[in-house]
C-alpha positions as CSV (number, residue, x, y, z in Angstrom):
1,X,44.0,52.3,39.9
2,X,40.9,54.8,39.1
3,X,40.6,57.4,36.5
4,X,42.1,60.7,37.6
5,X,39.5,63.7,37.9
6,X,42.3,65.6,37.9
7,X,44.4,65.0,35.0
8,X,42.3,63.2,32.1
9,X,44.4,60.6,30.4
10,X,45.8,59.3,33.6
11,X,45.2,57.2,36.8
12,X,45.8,57.4,40.2
13,X,46.2,54.9,43.0
14,X,43.3,54.3,45.2
15,X,42.8,52.7,48.4
16,X,39.2,50.7,49.0
17,X,37.7,48.7,50.8
18,X,37.8,44.8,49.8
19,X,35.0,44.1,47.1
20,X,33.0,41.1,48.4
21,X,31.2,38.6,45.6
22,X,27.2,39.4,45.1
23,X,25.0,36.8,43.9
24,X,26.6,34.5,41.1
25,X,29.7,36.7,41.2
26,X,33.1,35.2,42.0
27,X,35.8,37.5,44.0
28,X,39.4,36.6,42.5
29,X,43.0,38.1,43.2
30,X,44.1,39.5,40.1
31,X,47.3,37.6,39.2
32,X,47.9,39.8,35.5
33,X,45.9,42.0,33.4
34,X,47.0,42.6,30.0
35,X,46.8,46.6,28.4
36,X,44.2,46.8,25.6
37,X,44.2,50.0,23.3
38,X,40.4,50.2,24.5
39,X,41.9,51.2,28.1
40,X,43.0,54.0,26.6
41,X,40.0,55.1,25.4
42,X,38.5,54.5,28.4
43,X,40.8,57.0,30.2
44,X,41.4,59.2,27.6
45,X,37.4,60.5,27.7
46,X,37.0,58.8,23.7
47,X,34.1,56.5,25.5
48,X,31.5,58.5,26.8
49,X,29.9,58.1,30.7
50,X,32.6,55.3,32.1
51,X,31.5,54.4,35.3
52,X,32.4,57.2,37.8
53,X,35.7,56.0,39.1
54,X,36.1,53.1,37.2
55,X,38.9,50.9,37.6
56,X,39.9,50.2,34.2
57,X,41.2,46.4,33.2
58,X,39.3,44.0,30.6
59,X,42.2,41.3,30.3
60,X,41.8,39.7,33.5
61,X,43.9,36.6,34.8
62,X,43.1,35.7,38.3
63,X,42.3,33.1,41.3
64,X,39.1,32.6,43.1
65,X,39.2,33.4,46.7
66,X,35.2,33.4,47.5
67,X,31.9,32.7,45.5
68,X,28.9,34.9,46.4
69,X,25.5,33.3,47.1
70,X,24.4,31.2,43.7
71,X,28.1,30.8,42.3
72,X,28.5,26.9,41.7
73,X,31.0,27.1,38.4
74,X,34.5,27.8,39.8
75,X,35.6,26.5,43.4
76,X,38.0,28.6,45.4
77,X,41.6,28.5,44.0
78,X,40.7,28.1,40.0
79,X,42.1,30.3,37.7
80,X,39.5,32.1,35.3
81,X,39.8,35.1,32.5
82,X,37.3,37.9,32.4
83,X,36.9,39.8,29.2
84,X,35.3,42.8,28.3
85,X,32.1,41.6,27.9
86,X,30.7,41.2,31.4
87,X,26.9,41.1,31.8
88,X,24.0,40.3,29.1
89,X,20.6,40.5,29.6
90,X,20.3,37.1,28.0
91,X,16.2,38.6,26.6
92,X,16.5,41.2,24.7
93,X,16.0,40.7,20.8
94,X,19.9,40.5,20.4
95,X,20.2,37.9,23.2
96,X,17.6,35.9,21.8
97,X,19.4,35.8,18.2
98,X,22.8,34.5,20.0
99,X,24.3,38.0,19.5
100,X,24.8,39.0,22.9
101,X,27.5,41.0,22.2
102,X,25.0,43.5,20.9
103,X,22.6,43.0,24.0
104,X,20.8,46.4,24.6
105,X,21.5,46.0,27.9
106,X,25.4,44.9,28.2
107,X,27.8,46.2,31.0
108,X,31.5,45.8,30.2
109,X,34.8,45.0,32.2
110,X,36.6,48.3,33.2
111,X,34.3,50.6,31.9
112,X,30.7,50.0,33.2
113,X,32.1,47.6,35.8
114,X,35.3,47.5,37.7
115,X,38.3,45.9,36.4
116,X,41.4,44.2,36.4
117,X,43.7,47.2,37.3
118,X,43.6,46.3,41.3
119,X,44.8,43.5,43.6
120,X,41.4,42.1,43.9
121,X,38.1,42.1,41.6
122,X,34.6,40.8,41.3
123,X,33.0,38.8,37.7
124,X,29.7,37.5,36.8
125,X,30.9,33.9,36.7
126,X,29.1,33.2,33.7
127,X,30.8,35.5,31.9
128,X,34.5,34.0,33.4
129,X,36.2,31.8,31.2
130,X,38.3,28.7,32.1
131,X,42.2,29.5,30.6
132,X,44.5,26.8,29.0
133,X,46.8,25.5,31.2
134,X,49.5,25.7,28.5
135,X,49.7,29.4,29.4
136,X,51.3,31.4,32.3
137,X,49.3,33.7,33.7
138,X,50.8,37.1,32.2
139,X,50.8,34.8,28.8
140,X,47.4,34.1,29.0
141,X,46.0,37.8,29.7
142,X,46.0,39.3,26.1
143,X,44.1,36.0,24.8
144,X,41.1,37.4,26.6
145,X,40.2,40.6,24.2
146,X,43.0,40.8,21.8
147,X,42.6,37.5,21.1
148,X,39.1,37.3,21.0
149,X,38.1,40.2,19.4
150,X,40.9,39.6,17.0
151,X,39.3,36.1,16.6
152,X,36.0,37.7,15.8
153,X,36.9,40.0,13.6
154,X,39.1,37.2,11.3
155,X,35.7,35.0,11.2
156,X,33.8,38.1,9.8
157,X,36.8,38.5,7.2
158,X,35.6,35.1,5.9
159,X,36.8,31.7,6.1
160,X,37.7,31.6,2.4
161,X,39.5,34.8,2.7
162,X,43.5,33.8,1.8
163,X,45.2,37.1,1.7
164,X,44.4,39.1,4.9
165,X,46.1,42.6,5.3
166,X,46.7,43.6,9.3
167,X,46.6,47.2,9.6
168,X,48.3,47.9,12.3
169,X,50.6,45.4,14.3
170,X,49.7,45.2,18.4
171,X,48.4,42.8,20.5
172,X,45.6,41.7,18.4
173,X,47.3,41.3,15.1
174,X,50.7,39.8,16.8
175,X,48.2,37.1,18.2
176,X,45.8,36.4,14.9
177,X,48.4,36.3,12.5
178,X,49.6,33.3,14.2
179,X,46.1,31.9,13.8
180,X,45.7,33.1,10.3
181,X,49.3,31.3,9.4
182,X,48.1,27.9,10.9
183,X,44.9,28.3,8.6
184,X,46.8,28.5,5.5
185,X,46.1,32.0,4.8
186,X,48.6,34.7,4.0
187,X,49.3,37.8,6.5
188,X,50.4,41.3,4.9
189,X,51.2,44.0,7.6
190,X,50.6,47.6,7.6
191,X,51.8,49.6,10.1
192,X,52.5,53.4,10.7
193,X,55.0,54.8,7.9
194,X,58.5,54.1,9.1
195,X,57.7,51.9,11.7
196,X,60.6,49.1,11.3
197,X,60.4,47.8,14.5
198,X,56.9,46.5,13.8
199,X,57.5,45.5,10.3
200,X,60.3,43.2,11.3
201,X,58.2,41.7,14.3
202,X,55.3,41.0,11.7
203,X,58.0,39.2,9.4
204,X,59.7,37.3,12.2
205,X,55.7,36.4,13.0
206,X,55.5,35.0,9.3
207,X,53.9,37.7,7.8
208,X,54.4,37.1,3.7
209,X,54.9,41.1,3.6
210,X,55.4,43.9,5.9
211,X,55.5,47.8,5.0
212,X,53.7,51.3,5.4
213,X,50.1,51.8,6.0
214,X,50.4,55.0,3.8
215,X,51.0,52.6,0.3
216,X,49.1,49.9,-1.3
217,X,50.5,46.1,-0.4
218,X,52.2,44.3,-3.2
219,X,49.3,42.0,-4.0
220,X,45.1,42.8,-3.8
221,X,43.9,41.6,-0.6
222,X,41.0,39.2,0.3
223,X,40.4,40.9,3.3
224,X,41.7,43.5,5.4
225,X,41.2,44.1,9.3
226,X,42.1,47.4,11.0
227,X,42.9,47.3,14.7
228,X,44.3,50.8,14.5
229,X,41.8,53.2,15.3
230,X,42.4,55.3,12.3
231,X,39.3,56.4,10.2
232,X,41.8,57.3,7.1
233,X,42.5,53.5,6.9
234,X,39.5,52.4,6.0
235,X,39.4,54.1,2.1
236,X,42.8,53.1,2.3
237,X,42.1,49.4,3.1
238,X,39.2,49.5,0.6
239,X,41.8,50.0,-2.4
240,X,43.7,47.5,-0.9
241,X,41.2,45.0,-1.1
242,X,40.0,43.3,-4.5
243,X,36.5,42.5,-5.7
244,X,34.5,41.0,-3.5
245,X,36.7,41.9,-0.5
246,X,36.5,42.6,3.1
247,X,37.3,45.3,5.1
248,X,36.6,45.0,9.1
249,X,37.2,47.5,11.5
250,X,38.1,45.9,14.2
251,X,38.6,48.6,17.3
252,X,35.5,50.1,19.6
253,X,36.5,53.3,18.8
254,X,37.5,55.2,15.3
255,X,38.6,58.8,14.1
256,X,36.1,59.8,11.7
257,X,36.3,57.8,8.1
258,X,36.8,60.7,5.8
259,X,35.0,60.7,2.3
260,X,35.8,58.1,-0.2
261,X,34.5,57.6,-3.9
262,X,31.9,55.2,-4.7
263,X,34.2,53.2,-7.0
264,X,36.4,52.1,-4.4
265,X,33.5,50.3,-2.3
266,X,32.1,49.1,-5.7
267,X,32.5,45.3,-7.3
268,X,30.4,44.0,-3.5
269,X,33.1,45.2,-1.5
270,X,31.8,45.5,2.4
271,X,32.7,47.6,5.3
272,X,31.7,46.1,8.5
273,X,32.5,46.4,12.2
274,X,33.2,44.3,15.0
275,X,31.6,44.6,18.4
276,X,32.4,43.3,21.5
277,X,32.4,39.5,21.6
278,X,30.4,36.6,22.9
279,X,30.8,33.9,25.2
280,X,31.0,31.4,22.2
281,X,33.6,33.1,20.8
282,X,35.4,33.1,23.9
283,X,34.9,29.5,24.7
284,X,36.1,28.8,21.1
285,X,39.3,30.5,20.6
286,X,40.5,29.2,24.0
287,X,40.2,25.9,22.7
288,X,41.9,26.9,19.4
289,X,44.8,28.9,21.1
290,X,46.8,25.6,22.3
291,X,46.2,24.1,19.3
292,X,48.3,26.8,17.1
293,X,49.8,27.4,19.6
294,X,49.5,30.7,20.0
295,X,52.4,32.3,21.4
296,X,52.0,35.9,23.0
297,X,55.0,38.2,22.9
298,X,54.0,40.1,26.3
299,X,56.3,42.3,28.8
300,X,55.2,42.5,32.3
301,X,55.0,45.8,34.2
302,X,54.0,46.4,37.9
303,X,50.6,47.7,38.5
304,X,52.0,50.5,39.8
305,X,53.7,51.5,36.8
306,X,50.2,51.4,34.9
307,X,50.5,55.3,33.8
308,X,54.1,54.2,31.9
309,X,52.0,51.5,30.3
310,X,49.1,53.3,28.9
311,X,51.9,56.3,27.7
312,X,53.7,53.4,25.8
313,X,50.8,52.4,24.3
314,X,49.6,55.3,23.4
315,X,53.1,56.2,21.7
316,X,52.7,52.4,19.9
317,X,56.0,51.7,21.6
318,X,55.1,48.3,22.3
319,X,55.8,44.8,20.7
320,X,53.2,42.7,21.4
321,X,51.2,43.0,24.6
322,X,51.9,44.9,27.8
323,X,50.5,42.9,31.3
324,X,50.0,44.6,34.7
325,X,51.1,42.2,37.3
326,X,49.7,43.6,40.9
């Protein structure tokens, strides 16, 4: 499935020659690919200059069919995961500092590199992950972005933060809520006003409170993580966090943040973003997930229904994560 040049916001089926693995690459038979809100930003034209005709999808679970010259990490038949970060140069000042997520020459799966809304995919083996055997293919797919980015966001919220507000309770929040509870934290879930189903879902996963995002929570928060790409939630979250609190914006795209009074930022509150992930993030989280254990709530759809999956995500009509299966 690729971007439809005749209709923004939609994909079209396309038959292409089978890709071939280049140096250091693996050719994968795609087993499952989760549907991420970033895919929506690509398809809806909110992220600039995607690769022309790009195949979206960056939460890929696949089996190695063939290895390219010099690729030795994975043997044919191995199951691997392919995340959003598909390439980093290893030489710029950010890579040299261990911050490859900020690499000046980074390339991203399903955006500048063809992704997993397909039957076959190629990937740089250096940026693939071995996957825990505890997860079936569809269950593992959401771990590769919803889990990894959520994990990074939770760490940047601060290990000392005990009361965590999650704004938007979708794929990432339902995973990270489980990790946070396992670490002994309290979860407060903020959803679209009137979204009783999402609030009930959050409570089933252990949230001590769930309510609408346009109202304050019952207690001051130590940190808030914004998974919903709504800029107006930034001032709302600042009002919800206590002195010294942290507001983490976890999305790759967000609507404009409205102006707000300095008073709600004062007392050493912090607003920060999360950009992409590092391979170390992936290795840490994929080792942690089976220990919790994280259980992903997934619904599978055939690849041919990718437009339906995107429409449901756009409408907020998803509990947990949608996963496309070729």
